[in-house]
C-alpha positions as CSV (number, residue, x, y, z in Angstrom):
1,M,0.1,0.3,0.0
2,F,2.4,2.3,1.0
3,D,5.2,1.6,-2.8
4,A,1.1,2.4,-4.7
5,H,1.4,5.7,-2.6
6,L,4.4,6.3,-3.6
7,T,4.1,5.4,-7.6
8,E,0.7,7.5,-7.5
9,R,2.5,10.5,-5.8
10,G,6.2,10.8,-7.7
11,G,7.5,7.5,-6.0
12,E,9.5,6.9,-8.6
13,D,11.6,10.6,-7.9
14,C,11.8,8.9,-4.5
15,R,13.4,5.5,-5.5
16,T,15.6,7.8,-7.6
17,G,16.4,9.6,-4.6
18,E,16.9,7.1,-3.7
19,A,19.5,5.2,-6.1
20,Q,21.4,8.3,-6.0
21,V,21.9,8.5,-2.3
22,R,23.3,4.7,-2.6
23,E,25.4,6.4,-6.0
24,L,26.8,9.5,-3.3
25,E,27.4,7.2,0.0
26,E,29.5,4.6,-2.1
27,E,31.1,7.5,-4.4
28,I,32.4,9.1,-0.2
29,K,33.2,5.7,0.1
30,Q,35.6,4.9,-2.8
31,L,36.9,9.1,-2.2
32,R,37.8,8.3,1.5
33,S,39.4,4.9,0.4
34,A,41.4,6.5,-2.3
35,L,42.6,9.7,0.3
36,A,43.6,6.5,2.5
37,S,45.9,4.9,-0.1
38,N,47.5,7.8,-1.3
39,A,48.6,9.3,2.1
40,P,51.6,7.6,1.8
41,V,52.6,8.2,-1.2
42,D,52.3,11.8,-1.2
43,Q,54.3,10.9,2.4
44,A,57.6,9.0,0.4
45,V,57.5,11.8,-2.6
46,G,57.6,14.3,0.5
47,V,60.7,11.6,1.8
48,I,62.2,12.3,-2.2
49,L,61.8,15.9,-1.7
50,A,63.3,16.4,1.4
51,V,66.3,13.4,0.0
52,A,66.7,14.7,-3.5
53,R,66.2,18.9,-2.7
54,T,63.9,18.7,-6.6
55,T,60.8,19.3,-7.1
56,V,57.5,17.7,-6.4
57,A,57.0,16.8,-9.8
58,D,60.6,15.0,-10.4
59,A,60.5,13.4,-6.5
60,W,56.6,11.9,-8.1
61,D,58.2,10.9,-12.0
62,D,60.9,9.2,-9.4
63,L,58.7,7.6,-7.4
64,R,57.4,5.6,-10.2
65,E,60.9,5.6,-11.9
66,M,61.8,3.9,-8.6
67,S,58.5,1.3,-9.0
68,M,59.0,0.1,-12.4
69,R,62.7,-0.6,-12.2
70,T,62.4,-2.6,-9.1
71,G,59.0,-4.7,-9.5
72,V,57.6,-3.5,-6.6
73,K,54.5,-1.6,-7.0
74,V,54.5,2.3,-6.1
75,G,52.0,1.7,-2.9
76,S,54.3,-0.7,-1.5
77,L,57.4,1.2,-2.5
78,A,56.3,4.3,-1.1
79,E,54.7,2.6,2.8
80,Q,58.6,1.5,2.7
81,L,60.5,4.9,1.9
82,V,57.6,6.1,4.3
83,E,59.1,3.4,7.1
84,W,62.7,4.4,5.4
85,G,62.5,8.2,7.1
86,H,61.5,6.5,11.0
87,T,63.9,3.4,10.7
88,G,66.6,4.3,8.4
89,L,66.0,0.4,7.5
90,L,65.6,0.2,3.4
91,S,65.9,-3.1,0.9
92,D,69.1,-2.9,-0.6
93,D,67.2,-3.0,-4.0
94,I,65.3,0.1,-3.2
95,R,68.1,1.8,-1.8
96,T,70.0,0.9,-4.8
97,E,67.5,2.6,-7.1
98,L,66.9,5.8,-4.8
99,E,70.7,6.4,-5.0
100,R,70.7,5.9,-8.7
101,R,68.6,8.0,-9.0
102,L,69.5,10.4,-6.8
103,S,73.1,10.8,-9.0
104,V,70.5,11.3,-12.1
105,R,68.9,13.9,-10.3
106,H,72.3,15.1,-9.0
107,N,74.0,14.8,-12.5
108,E,71.6,16.7,-14.0
109,R,71.5,19.7,-11.5
110,R,75.4,19.8,-12.4
111,A,74.9,20.2,-15.9
112,R,72.2,22.6,-15.7
113,R,74.9,24.9,-13.7
114,Q,77.4,24.0,-16.0
115,P,78.1,26.5,-19.0
116,P,77.7,25.3,-22.4
C-alpha cells in the first residue's frame, strides 16, 4: 500500500533519490579509500623531495621510475620509503635504485649550472 501511494505521488522520484543516495554513499566510500591509500604516496614524495632537494614533479617521477625498475608497486614502495624515513631501514634493491635516482638528479642539476 505504501509503494502504491509513492507511485501515485511521484514514487519514482523517491526511488531515484534513494538510488542517488546509495551512489553518493558509494562514491564517498571510494574517495575516503583513495585518500587513505594516497597518503603514503604523498608522504613518500615528500621523503624523496627532502632527500633529493628536487621538485614535487621530479620526486613523483622518481617514485614511479623506482617502482618500474624494482618491480615494486608504487603503493608498497611508498610505504617502504616512509618507513625508511622513520627507521633508516630500506631493502638493498630499493636503496640502490634510490641512490641511482639521486645521482641522476644531482648530475642533471650540475649540468644545468655549467655553461655550454
